[in-house]
DRENGU-779689 format. One record per residue (C-alpha): residue number from 1; chain; x, y, z. Coordinates in nm, 4 decimals. Example, Ala and Ser with C-alpha at 12.3 -4.5 7.8 and 13.67 -1.06 7.14 Angstrom:
<recs>
> i/ch/c1/c2/c3
> 1/A/1.2300/-0.4500/0.7800
> 2/A/1.3670/-0.1060/0.7140
</recs>
This chain:
<recs>
> i/ch/c1/c2/c3
> 1/A/-0.1378/0.6440/6.7254
> 2/A/0.1795/0.6300/6.4688
> 3/A/0.1611/0.3042/6.3558
> 4/A/0.1512/0.3059/5.9981
> 5/A/-0.1070/0.0834/5.9483
> 6/A/-0.3427/0.3416/6.0576
> 7/A/-0.2020/0.6292/5.8563
> 8/A/-0.4793/0.6542/5.6541
> 9/A/-0.7046/0.7456/5.9387
> 10/A/-0.4447/0.9350/6.1401
> 11/A/-0.6213/1.2637/6.0973
> 12/A/-0.9326/1.1125/6.2045
> 13/A/-0.7566/0.9533/6.5364
> 14/A/-0.6660/1.2624/6.6113
> 15/A/-0.9862/1.4170/6.6344
> 16/A/-1.1217/1.1030/6.8301
> 17/A/-0.8577/1.1516/7.0941
> 18/A/-1.0298/1.5009/7.1432
> 19/A/-1.3599/1.4201/7.1292
> 20/A/-1.2558/1.0940/7.4001
> 21/A/-1.1428/1.3962/7.6413
> 22/A/-1.4428/1.5994/7.5498
> 23/A/-1.6814/1.2929/7.6365
> 24/A/-1.5682/1.2003/7.9844
> 25/A/-1.5412/1.5701/8.1207
> 26/A/-1.7404/1.6337/8.4151
> 27/A/-1.8128/1.9338/8.6285
> 28/A/-1.7014/1.7120/8.9129
> 29/A/-1.3370/1.7352/8.9617
> 30/A/-1.2144/1.3972/9.0626
> 31/A/-1.4802/1.2456/8.7835
> 32/A/-1.2926/1.4361/8.5018
> 33/A/-0.9477/1.3519/8.6397
> 34/A/-1.0377/0.9865/8.6784
> 35/A/-1.1832/0.9956/8.2552
> 36/A/-0.8507/1.2085/8.1573
> 37/A/-0.6312/0.9330/8.2985
> 38/A/-0.8079/0.6958/8.1897
> 39/A/-0.8021/0.8233/7.8211
> 40/A/-0.4711/0.9633/7.8192
> 41/A/-0.3532/0.5738/7.9161
> 42/A/-0.3965/0.5373/7.5578
> 43/A/-0.3932/0.2149/7.4068
> 44/A/-0.3973/0.0930/7.0714
> 45/A/-0.7295/0.1977/6.9643
> 46/A/-0.7978/-0.0725/6.8002
> 47/A/-1.1487/-0.0917/6.8201
> 48/A/-1.2558/0.2494/6.6991
> 49/A/-0.9876/0.2360/6.4206
> 50/A/-1.1485/-0.0562/6.2576
> 51/A/-1.4865/0.1090/6.3097
> 52/A/-1.3415/0.4013/6.1333
> 53/A/-1.1519/0.1941/5.8368
> 54/A/-1.4613/-0.0252/5.7658
> 55/A/-1.6518/0.3476/5.7330
> 56/A/-1.4095/0.4752/5.5317
> 57/A/-1.4174/0.1566/5.3048
> 58/A/-1.8160/0.2418/5.2627
> 59/A/-1.9488/0.4470/4.9718
> 60/A/-2.1168/0.6857/5.2166
> 61/A/-1.8644/0.7680/5.4803
> 62/A/-1.9303/1.0917/5.6891
> 63/A/-1.6571/1.1372/5.9481
> 64/A/-1.8782/1.3547/6.1662
> 65/A/-2.1289/1.0980/6.1852
> 66/A/-1.8561/0.8053/6.2330
> 67/A/-1.6725/0.9682/6.5219
> 68/A/-1.9222/0.9396/6.7903
> 69/A/-1.9658/0.5531/6.7247
> 70/A/-1.6141/0.5311/6.7023
> 71/A/-1.6149/0.7239/7.0358
> 72/A/-1.8553/0.5063/7.2236
> 73/A/-1.6697/0.1832/7.0923
> 74/A/-1.3371/0.2869/7.2905
> 75/A/-1.5411/0.4085/7.5948
> 76/A/-1.7041/0.0887/7.6259
> 77/A/-1.3348/-0.0597/7.5824
> 78/A/-1.2079/0.1281/7.8726
> 79/A/-1.4626/0.0965/8.0978
> 80/A/-1.4704/-0.2658/8.0787
> 81/A/-1.1264/-0.2672/8.1586
> 82/A/-1.1394/-0.0339/8.4504
> 83/A/-1.4095/-0.3195/8.5790
> 84/A/-1.1503/-0.5633/8.4830
> 85/A/-0.8640/-0.4127/8.6760
> 86/A/-1.0858/-0.4312/8.9519
> 87/A/-1.1739/-0.7649/8.9623
> 88/A/-0.8383/-0.8770/8.8985
> 89/A/-0.6904/-0.6510/9.1340
> 90/A/-0.4581/-0.5082/8.9081
> 91/A/-0.2085/-0.1950/8.9940
> 92/A/-0.0828/-0.1300/8.6314
> 93/A/-0.1856/-0.1342/8.2540
> 94/A/-0.0138/-0.0221/7.9529
> 95/A/0.2580/0.0504/8.1980
> 96/A/0.0596/0.3181/8.3587
> 97/A/-0.1355/0.3125/8.7239
> 98/A/-0.4756/0.1288/8.7310
> 99/A/-0.7894/0.3643/8.8315
> 100/A/-0.8303/0.1209/9.1526
> 101/A/-0.4567/0.1291/9.2333
> 102/A/-0.4459/0.5412/9.2306
> 103/A/-0.7906/0.5693/9.3826
> 104/A/-0.9736/0.2858/9.5099
> 105/A/-1.2342/0.0452/9.3651
> 106/A/-1.5697/0.2174/9.4658
> 107/A/-1.4145/0.5149/9.2590
> 108/A/-1.2641/0.2962/8.9438
> 109/A/-1.6367/0.0574/8.9220
> 110/A/-1.8430/0.4037/8.9564
> 111/A/-1.6220/0.5678/8.7015
> 112/A/-1.6430/0.2660/8.4791
> 113/A/-2.0202/0.3143/8.5249
> 114/A/-1.9961/0.6619/8.4168
> 115/A/-1.7902/0.6160/8.1137
> 116/A/-2.0481/0.3312/8.0066
> 117/A/-2.3089/0.5862/8.0367
> 118/A/-2.0973/0.8491/7.8582
> 119/A/-2.0604/0.6075/7.5503
> 120/A/-2.4539/0.5287/7.4948
> 121/A/-2.5324/0.9032/7.5269
> 122/A/-2.2837/0.9328/7.1892
> 123/A/-2.4717/0.6882/7.0833
> 124/A/-2.8202/0.8228/7.1334
> 125/A/-2.7136/1.1701/6.9970
> 126/A/-2.5643/1.0035/6.7132
> 127/A/-2.9154/0.8967/6.5839
> 128/A/-2.7855/0.5879/6.4565
> 129/A/-3.0864/0.3776/6.5186
> 130/A/-3.2170/0.0529/6.7248
> 131/A/-2.9860/-0.1918/6.5055
> 132/A/-2.6608/-0.0041/6.6594
> 133/A/-2.8093/0.0194/7.0263
> 134/A/-2.8964/-0.3244/7.0207
> 135/A/-2.5699/-0.4485/6.8824
> 136/A/-2.3655/-0.2523/7.1691
> 137/A/-2.6271/-0.3755/7.4536
> 138/A/-2.5633/-0.7544/7.3245
> 139/A/-2.1799/-0.6557/7.3254
> 140/A/-2.1479/-0.5029/7.6749
> 141/A/-2.3962/-0.8085/7.7494
> 142/A/-2.1269/-1.0352/7.6191
> 143/A/-1.8468/-0.8993/7.7914
> 144/A/-2.0333/-0.9576/8.1182
> 145/A/-2.0934/-1.3214/8.0174
> 146/A/-1.7328/-1.3790/7.9105
> 147/A/-1.6123/-1.2515/8.2440
> 148/A/-1.8568/-1.4704/8.4354
> 149/A/-1.7518/-1.7550/8.2358
> 150/A/-1.4123/-1.6985/8.3360
> 151/A/-1.4511/-1.6031/8.6753
> 152/A/-1.6604/-1.9230/8.7244
> 153/A/-1.3580/-2.1628/8.6230
> 154/A/-1.0786/-1.9964/8.8014
> 155/A/-0.7886/-2.2182/8.9882
> 156/A/-0.9519/-2.5136/8.7960
> 157/A/-0.7575/-2.7133/8.5274
> 158/A/-1.0221/-2.6982/8.2531
> 159/A/-0.9330/-2.8703/7.9677
> 160/A/-1.2167/-2.7729/7.7409
> 161/A/-1.0944/-2.5901/7.4851
> 162/A/-1.4537/-2.5130/7.3771
> 163/A/-1.5200/-2.3626/7.7045
> 164/A/-1.1763/-2.1701/7.5926
> 165/A/-1.2781/-2.0307/7.2733
> 166/A/-1.6132/-1.9172/7.3836
> 167/A/-1.4754/-1.6692/7.6405
> 168/A/-1.2585/-1.5599/7.4524
> 169/A/-1.4841/-1.5025/7.1584
> 170/A/-1.7465/-1.3097/7.4281
> 171/A/-1.4444/-1.1344/7.5757
> 172/A/-1.2840/-1.0052/7.2474
> 173/A/-1.3787/-1.1074/6.9369
> 174/A/-1.7303/-1.0168/6.9339
> 175/A/-1.5932/-0.6632/6.9919
> 176/A/-1.3747/-0.6180/6.6843
> 177/A/-1.6483/-0.8198/6.4762
> 178/A/-1.8863/-0.5631/6.5967
> 179/A/-1.6799/-0.2558/6.5362
> 180/A/-1.6082/-0.3666/6.1923
> 181/A/-1.9799/-0.4671/6.1440
> 182/A/-2.1297/-0.1304/6.2782
> 183/A/-1.8874/0.0806/6.0656
> 184/A/-1.9338/-0.1428/5.7584
> 185/A/-2.2986/-0.0501/5.8336
> 186/A/-2.2703/0.3359/5.8823
> 187/A/-2.0229/0.3848/5.5735
> 188/A/-2.2879/0.2252/5.3566
> 189/A/-2.2035/-0.1030/5.2973
> 190/A/-2.4465/-0.3832/5.1522
> 191/A/-2.5601/-0.6242/5.3591
> 192/A/-2.2938/-0.8867/5.2718
> 193/A/-2.0022/-0.6969/5.2632
> 194/A/-2.1025/-0.5927/5.5961
> 195/A/-2.1094/-0.9683/5.6864
> 196/A/-1.7819/-0.9891/5.5505
> 197/A/-1.6184/-0.7118/5.7369
> 198/A/-1.7935/-0.8793/6.0413
> 199/A/-1.6152/-1.1762/5.9910
> 200/A/-1.3009/-1.0348/5.9678
> 201/A/-1.3300/-0.8724/6.2939
> 202/A/-1.4633/-1.2188/6.4384
> 203/A/-1.1238/-1.3328/6.3100
> 204/A/-0.8617/-1.0953/6.4188
> 205/A/-1.0467/-1.0866/6.7269
> 206/A/-0.9870/-1.4701/6.8548
> 207/A/-0.6335/-1.3996/6.6896
> 208/A/-0.5281/-1.1221/6.9020
> 209/A/-0.6808/-1.2815/7.2330
> 210/A/-0.4747/-1.5915/7.1616
> 211/A/-0.1826/-1.3605/7.1008
> 212/A/-0.2105/-1.1783/7.4357
> 213/A/-0.2618/-1.5388/7.6080
> 214/A/0.0487/-1.6273/7.4354
> 215/A/0.2363/-1.3015/7.5273
> 216/A/0.1228/-1.3752/7.8909
> 217/A/0.3412/-1.6788/7.8850
> 218/A/0.6617/-1.5383/7.6615
> 219/A/0.6817/-1.1750/7.7428
> 220/A/0.8410/-1.0058/8.0710
> 221/A/0.6419/-0.7554/8.2474
> 222/A/0.8275/-0.4999/8.0870
> 223/A/0.7405/-0.5952/7.7584
> 224/A/0.3575/-0.6425/7.8084
> 225/A/0.3093/-0.3674/8.0449
> 226/A/0.2105/-0.5996/8.3444
> 227/A/0.3073/-0.8566/8.5147
> 228/A/0.4375/-1.1965/8.3048
> 229/A/0.1907/-1.4955/8.3973
> 230/A/-0.0412/-1.2918/8.4990
> 231/A/-0.3144/-1.5336/8.3730
> 232/A/-0.1660/-1.8241/8.5558
> 233/A/-0.1592/-1.6142/8.8949
> 234/A/-0.5274/-1.5223/8.8574
> 235/A/-0.6479/-1.9214/8.8063
> 236/A/-0.7118/-1.8443/8.4262
> 237/A/-0.6219/-2.1289/8.2271
> 238/A/-0.5388/-2.0021/7.8396
> 239/A/-0.4626/-2.2420/7.5112
> 240/A/-0.1088/-2.2918/7.5595
> 241/A/-0.1758/-2.3707/7.9377
> 242/A/-0.4193/-2.5967/7.8271
> 243/A/-0.2180/-2.7965/7.5988
> 244/A/0.0640/-2.8475/7.8647
> 245/A/-0.2164/-3.0075/8.0899
> 246/A/-0.3263/-3.2320/7.8436
> 247/A/0.0350/-3.3466/7.7148
> 248/A/0.3341/-3.2292/7.9279
> 249/A/0.4807/-3.4959/8.1543
> 250/A/0.4801/-3.2234/8.4181
> 251/A/0.0839/-3.2049/8.3915
> 252/A/0.0032/-3.2824/8.7400
> 253/A/0.2575/-3.0869/8.9187
> 254/A/0.0761/-2.7689/8.6731
> 255/A/-0.2664/-2.8632/8.7503
> 256/A/-0.1492/-2.8496/9.1822
> 257/A/-0.0089/-2.4967/9.0773
> 258/A/-0.3195/-2.3289/8.8625
> 259/A/-0.5785/-2.4631/9.0930
> 260/A/-0.3867/-2.3242/9.4368
> 261/A/-0.5420/-1.9667/9.4720
> 262/A/-0.2190/-1.8677/9.7310
> 263/A/0.0669/-1.9749/9.4534
> 264/A/0.3764/-1.8246/9.4692
> 265/A/0.5794/-1.6320/9.2605
> 266/A/0.8178/-1.9141/9.2332
> 267/A/0.4937/-2.1438/9.1197
> 268/A/0.4317/-1.9097/8.8869
> 269/A/0.7596/-1.9022/8.7411
> 270/A/0.7332/-2.2894/8.7437
> 271/A/0.4336/-2.3125/8.5802
> 272/A/0.5521/-2.0905/8.2756
> 273/A/0.8638/-2.3006/8.2511
> 274/A/0.6533/-2.6414/8.2159
> 275/A/0.4151/-2.4816/7.9372
> 276/A/0.7167/-2.3318/7.7677
> 277/A/0.8593/-2.6817/7.7567
> 278/A/0.6036/-2.8040/7.5173
> 279/A/0.4439/-2.7537/7.1829
> 280/A/0.1871/-2.5723/7.3714
> 281/A/0.2793/-2.2019/7.2590
> 282/A/0.3548/-2.3264/6.9005
> 283/A/-0.0276/-2.4710/6.8531
> 284/A/-0.1444/-2.1327/7.0095
> 285/A/0.0787/-1.9401/6.7265
> 286/A/-0.0472/-2.1713/6.5006
> 287/A/-0.4181/-2.1408/6.5752
> 288/A/-0.3849/-1.7573/6.5739
> 289/A/-0.2041/-1.7543/6.1909
> 290/A/-0.4881/-1.9684/6.0822
> 291/A/-0.7459/-1.7207/6.1895
> 292/A/-0.5315/-1.4648/6.0639
> 293/A/-0.5538/-1.6398/5.7268
> 294/A/-0.9274/-1.6403/5.7186
> 295/A/-0.9306/-1.2737/5.7767
> 296/A/-0.7124/-1.2001/5.4989
> 297/A/-0.9325/-1.4121/5.2834
> 298/A/-1.2684/-1.2539/5.3762
> 299/A/-1.2124/-0.8960/5.3015
> 300/A/-1.4477/-0.7566/5.0824
> 301/A/-1.3606/-0.6615/4.7567
> 302/A/-1.5544/-0.3397/4.7531
> 303/A/-1.2256/-0.1685/4.9614
> 304/A/-1.0243/0.1340/4.8106
> 305/A/-0.6752/-0.0140/4.7903
> 306/A/-0.5390/0.1887/5.0839
> 307/A/-0.8481/0.0532/5.3141
> 308/A/-0.7765/-0.3223/5.2057
> 309/A/-0.3751/-0.2378/5.2970
> 310/A/-0.4602/-0.0934/5.6491
> 311/A/-0.7018/-0.3987/5.7299
> 312/A/-0.4144/-0.6589/5.6135
> 313/A/-0.1282/-0.4411/5.7969
> 314/A/-0.3711/-0.4677/6.1029
> 315/A/-0.3710/-0.8578/6.0744
> 316/A/0.0179/-0.9035/6.0046
> 317/A/0.0603/-0.6631/6.3231
> 318/A/-0.1485/-0.8876/6.5340
> 319/A/0.0339/-1.1923/6.4247
> 320/A/0.3792/-1.0323/6.4998
> 321/A/0.3068/-0.7846/6.8108
> 322/A/0.5144/-0.8573/7.1199
> 323/A/0.3278/-0.6223/7.3533
</recs>
């Protein structure tokens, strides 16, 4: 991770990467190969970085105590992505072949299960107590519920914004909230400051997913490392699409496209054109900015200047990201 927002934990993240590779090791060569491929595929490491930053913001920071939790959070994220890619029949992620594309669905699913198990083994070995285990179990449950909600509404022109916000909260915001909350917890922050960190995580999580959905509308496949318009192709309606379904003069045509499981590339492109012609992307950007403003406002006063600045830089990064 070379992003300057994480300079303060650069050495922590190097140790984290080494720990991740160790955590997915296995005497079974194929399992080790898949696990190493997934870990080395990288990613922004935002979840463990949030945990480590929050832990460093507390009065009782201990890196060796924080690392297994941060590693477990990244492994849970990795395992959930492996399962998502199988569900979505995705061939690439972050510009690399997915596990299901490189091997097959069965190996990918079972490898994801293995990585989930390794995450919870780290938590057990870390002896963090019942609260941490309970929150991580809730997290995995909510990730699953979010996917079920999404799967239940694919290829439907759902215009219910509450459904959308509930879905992205369970898929993304709850995760970043827990990363911040548990990091603050093991760092020794008091309960009030833990709750402030949790709210920060929730807000940047909501903004992150809205921005991700926006990038799917605007950016090219090369920029985002996966097919552009992929959500539309999979029948998933996001905030810009929901708005377009409400205000566009071509709303009926857009509805016919997003409800068609057999949509062609030209249909996906036409749907993108319809959404881009509305103010839906601007509405989504404004909503993301609203969440990011709130995130900056709730940061606790106990943070050191360098940790506070890192959290603010992360909010700025999410607001400005183009990949």
